C-alpha positions as CSV (number, residue, x, y, z in Angstrom):
1,M,0.0,0.0,0.0
2,G,2.9,2.4,0.7
3,D,4.3,2.1,-2.8
4,W,1.0,3.1,-4.3
5,V,0.8,6.3,-2.1
6,I,4.3,7.3,-3.0
7,L,3.7,6.8,-6.7
8,T,0.5,8.9,-6.5
9,E,2.3,11.7,-4.7
10,I,5.1,11.6,-7.3
11,A,2.5,11.7,-10.1
12,L,0.7,14.7,-8.5
13,L,4.0,16.5,-8.1
14,V,4.8,16.0,-11.8
15,V,1.4,17.2,-12.9
16,L,1.7,20.2,-10.6
17,A,5.2,21.0,-11.9
18,A,3.9,20.7,-15.5
19,I,1.3,23.4,-14.7
20,V,3.4,25.7,-12.6
21,V,6.7,25.8,-14.5
22,P,5.2,27.2,-17.8
23,V,3.2,29.8,-15.9
24,V,6.2,30.9,-14.0
25,G,8.2,30.9,-17.3
26,L,5.6,33.2,-18.9
27,F,5.8,35.7,-16.0
28,A,9.6,35.5,-16.0
29,R,9.7,36.1,-19.8
30,R,7.4,39.1,-19.6
31,R,9.6,40.6,-16.9
32,W,12.7,39.9,-18.9
33,L,11.2,41.6,-22.0
34,S,10.1,44.6,-19.8
35,S,13.7,45.0,-18.6
36,R,15.0,45.4,-22.1
37,G,12.8,48.3,-23.3
38,R,9.2,49.6,-23.5
39,V,6.7,46.8,-24.0
40,F,3.0,46.8,-24.6
41,D,0.2,44.3,-25.3
42,C,-1.0,44.1,-28.9
43,A,-2.3,41.7,-31.5
44,L,-0.8,41.0,-34.9
45,R,-2.3,39.6,-38.1
46,R,-0.5,38.9,-41.4
47,G,-2.2,38.5,-44.7
48,P,-5.8,38.6,-45.7
49,H,-8.2,36.9,-43.2
50,P,-12.0,36.8,-43.8
51,R,-14.4,38.0,-41.1
52,G,-11.7,39.3,-38.6
53,S,-10.0,36.0,-37.9
54,G,-6.3,35.3,-37.7
55,W,-5.3,37.6,-34.8
56,M,-2.5,36.5,-32.5
57,L,-2.2,38.1,-29.1
58,G,1.3,39.2,-28.1
59,T,3.6,41.7,-26.6
60,A,5.6,44.2,-28.6
61,R,8.9,45.8,-27.6
62,Y,10.4,48.9,-29.0
63,S,14.1,49.4,-29.5
64,A,15.8,52.3,-31.3
65,D,15.1,51.0,-34.8
66,R,12.9,47.8,-34.4
67,L,9.6,46.7,-33.1
68,S,9.9,43.1,-31.9
69,W,6.7,41.1,-31.5
70,Y,6.4,38.1,-29.2
71,R,3.4,35.7,-28.9
72,T,1.8,35.9,-25.5
73,Y,1.6,32.2,-24.8
74,S,5.1,31.2,-25.8
75,L,8.2,30.7,-23.8
76,A,10.4,31.7,-26.8
77,I,12.9,34.5,-26.0
78,R,13.3,35.4,-29.7
79,P,10.6,37.6,-31.3
80,R,8.2,35.9,-33.7
81,V,8.1,39.1,-35.9
82,E,10.5,42.0,-36.2
83,L,9.6,45.2,-38.0
84,G,12.3,47.7,-38.8
85,R,11.2,51.3,-38.1
86,D,12.5,52.4,-41.6
87,E,10.4,49.6,-43.2
88,I,7.1,50.5,-41.5
89,E,4.6,52.4,-43.5
90,V,1.3,53.2,-41.7
91,V,-1.4,53.1,-44.4
92,R,-4.5,53.3,-42.3
93,V,-5.7,53.6,-38.7
94,H,-9.2,52.5,-37.8
95,P,-11.3,51.0,-35.0
96,A,-11.7,47.2,-34.9
97,T,-14.7,45.9,-36.7
98,A,-17.4,43.9,-34.9
99,H,-15.9,40.6,-36.0
100,E,-12.3,41.7,-35.0
101,K,-13.4,42.8,-31.5
102,R,-14.1,39.2,-30.5
103,D,-10.5,38.3,-30.9
104,L,-8.9,41.5,-29.7
105,L,-8.3,43.3,-26.5
106,P,-11.1,45.8,-25.5
107,D,-11.1,49.1,-27.3
108,S,-8.4,48.1,-29.8
109,I,-7.4,50.3,-32.7
110,V,-6.1,48.6,-35.8
111,V,-3.1,49.9,-37.8
112,D,-2.8,48.6,-41.4
113,L,0.8,48.5,-42.5
114,G,2.0,48.8,-46.1
115,G,5.3,48.7,-48.0
116,R,7.5,45.8,-47.1
117,H,5.0,44.7,-44.4
118,G,1.9,45.1,-46.6
119,G,-1.0,43.0,-45.3
120,T,0.3,43.1,-41.7
121,Q,-2.0,44.6,-39.1
122,I,-1.3,45.5,-35.5
123,A,-4.1,46.2,-32.9
124,M,-3.4,48.1,-29.7
125,D,-5.2,50.4,-27.3
126,R,-5.3,54.2,-28.0
127,D,-2.5,55.1,-25.6
128,H,-0.1,52.7,-27.2
129,L,-1.2,53.7,-30.6
130,T,-0.1,57.3,-30.0
131,A,3.3,56.1,-28.9
132,F,3.6,53.7,-31.8
133,L,2.7,56.4,-34.4
134,S,5.2,58.8,-32.8
135,W,7.9,56.1,-32.9
136,A,7.1,55.2,-36.6
137,E,7.0,58.8,-37.6
138,A,10.5,59.3,-36.2
139,A,11.9,56.9,-38.8
140,A,14.5,58.1,-41.2
141,P,13.2,59.5,-44.5
142,G,11.4,56.9,-46.7
143,G,9.5,55.2,-43.9
144,G,6.9,56.4,-41.4
145,L,3.4,57.6,-42.0
146,R,1.7,57.6,-45.4
147,G,-1.9,58.9,-45.4
148,A,-2.8,57.7,-41.9
């Protein structure tokens, strides 16, 4: 009977560790990202998607010349997408549609990008939008805002 109890305790500890370790990893990763520059929550979508689907929640981090985007529910320390500030062309800024609102954070504003990143969209709240547009506008000549 003693062996069965020990095996059950070990199994419960393994299950608990399988749940706790990734959660702690996500918090540690977010803290690490925050220590390396300004971060904000946003969603990203690439390519045409019907009826508002295809959004991926994530965290973006500014650096001097790049916007690095990381998936929210990933332990990867490398960004999933990197956008160079001189490559970003803001084509349009608009509120999320009714279909998009289901997949996005509340009160999200969608930014349509053009140029090299045509078909890419980023959704963020209004406060972060202002910072993003200022950052993009500060790009070297040839990038930045186009008809926003």
